N, C-alpha and C positions, 0 to 999 in steps of 0.2 A: 610214809614212814617205813613200810616194809622194804622198800628199795634201799633206804639208808641202812637199815639193819643188815641187809644182804651185803652191801658195800663194806660195812664195818667187819662183818664176819670174814670177809676175804682180804682184809688188811693184814699184812704180815710184819711190818716194821714199826710203824708209829701211827697213833691217832691223836690228833690235837683238836680241842674245841675252844673257840673264843666266844664268850658270852658278854654282851654289852648292855642289856636292858636292866632296869630296876624292878621289873615285874614281868612275869610270863603268865599266860592263861592256858593251862592244859587241863582238859577234862579229868584226867586221872589224878590230878593233884588237888582239885577243888575241895573235896571233903577233908583231906589232911590239912590243907591251909586253914579251913574254917576251925578245925579242932585246935590247931596251933594258936590261932588268934583268940580262941576262947580259953587258952591257958591249959588245955588238956595235954597229957603226955602223948608223944608221938610213938607209934609202934616201932620196934626195932627194924632197921633197914640195912640190909647187907646181902651178900651173895646167896645166903641160905633162904632169904625171904623175898627177894626181888629178881625176876627173870633177867632184867636188863643188867643188873650188877653181877649175876651169874655169868652172863655172856662176857662182861668185862674181865672178871676174874679168870675165866677159862682162857681168854685171849692173852692176858698177862702171863698166865702160867705157860702158855705156848710161845712166849718170847716177844710179844708185841707190847711196846710201851704206850701207855695212855696218859695224857695230860690235858689239863684245861686251865684257862685263866678267865676269871670273871673280872672285867674292868667295871668298877662301880663308883658311885658317888655316895657321899654321906650328907645328911643322916641316912641311915639305912631304912629302906622301905620295909613294911611288914613282910612282903614277899622275900626280900633279901635276908632278913633275920631267919625266916623259915628255911630258906635254901642253904644258908651257911651251916645250919645244924644238919640238914639232910645230906650235905656233901660228905659227912663223915662216913656214910655208907659207901660212897665212891672210893674213899681212901681205904676202907676195909677190903674193897675189891682190887686194890693195887693201883688205883689211879693217882697221879700227882695232881692235886687240886691246889691252885694258887689264886691269890687275890691281888689286884692292882687298883689302887685308888687314883682316879683321874687327877685329883687335886695335888697329889705328891709329885707328879711329872706331867703337867698339862701339855707341855710342848711335844711330848711323845705319845700321850694317851688320848688327847681330846679328839683326834681324828678317827679313833677306833669306835665306830658306831654300827658296824654290820657284823652280825653273828655268822660264823662259818665253822665247818669241820674241815680239817686237812688230813688226808689219808696218804700215808707213805710218801709224803711230799710230791705226790704225782697227781692227786685229784683233790679239788676243793669243792665243797658243797655249801653254797651261799644260801642263807636262810633270810627270808623277808617276813616281817611281822606287821600286824596292824597296830594302831595306837594303844590297844589294850593288851598287847603282847601275845596275840593269837597268831600262830604260824599261818602264813599265807602261801608261800612257795619255798621250795628247795631246788636250787638250780646247780647242777654239777658243771664244773669247768676243769679243763686240764691246763689252763693258764694260771699257774700257781705261784709265780715268783712274788707277787705282791702279798699273797697270803703267808708265804714262808717268812717274808720280812716282818709282817705284822706279828706273827707268832714269836719271832725272835725278840722283837721289842717288848711284847707283852710278857714274855718270860723274864727278860732282863729287869723289868720294873715291877715285878710281882714278888710276893712272899708266900711261903707255904701256908695253907689254911690253918694248920695247927699253931703257927706263929702269929697269925692274924687274929684268931678267935679271942685270945686274952685282951687284945686291944679294944675289942668291941663288946666285951662281956656285958657291960652295963647297958648297952643298947639292945641286947638280945632278950633281956628280962627272963632268962632261964639259966639254970646251971647245967653243965654237961659233965 
């Protein structure tokens, strides 16, 4: 992860993230996810409270665009409901967070099953996960044309998070 952070800090034009899983397992989120599932309020998350989001905000301030698309299926998993609310911190840091539902454009989105980062359209970092959503590997490659194409398709068939949230408010079981 430190290597990825170094790559992100050295990116000057654009950072794109494609997410495709309905659940991720990250040690740093376990306690927050349990609190969310128990109906407890989540702590504020933004550049002033989260070092990752501070890095994003500083990078955006310096002129790098950050965007991500989460290609997902409904009904939403507990993790996705948690993540959709958490993404608001990413927006506060200046990231363009978007959602694409596979069912709305299956011909374009069903093939998107691998997560990756795309940095300055020059380097992709492909991420492999186990069946529980635990990160196994991150492999960089400079063969980026297929990743640029996937980014373009994901962006075309996605909507901004803040437009998507009202559509799934009843599934999230929380107000924001």
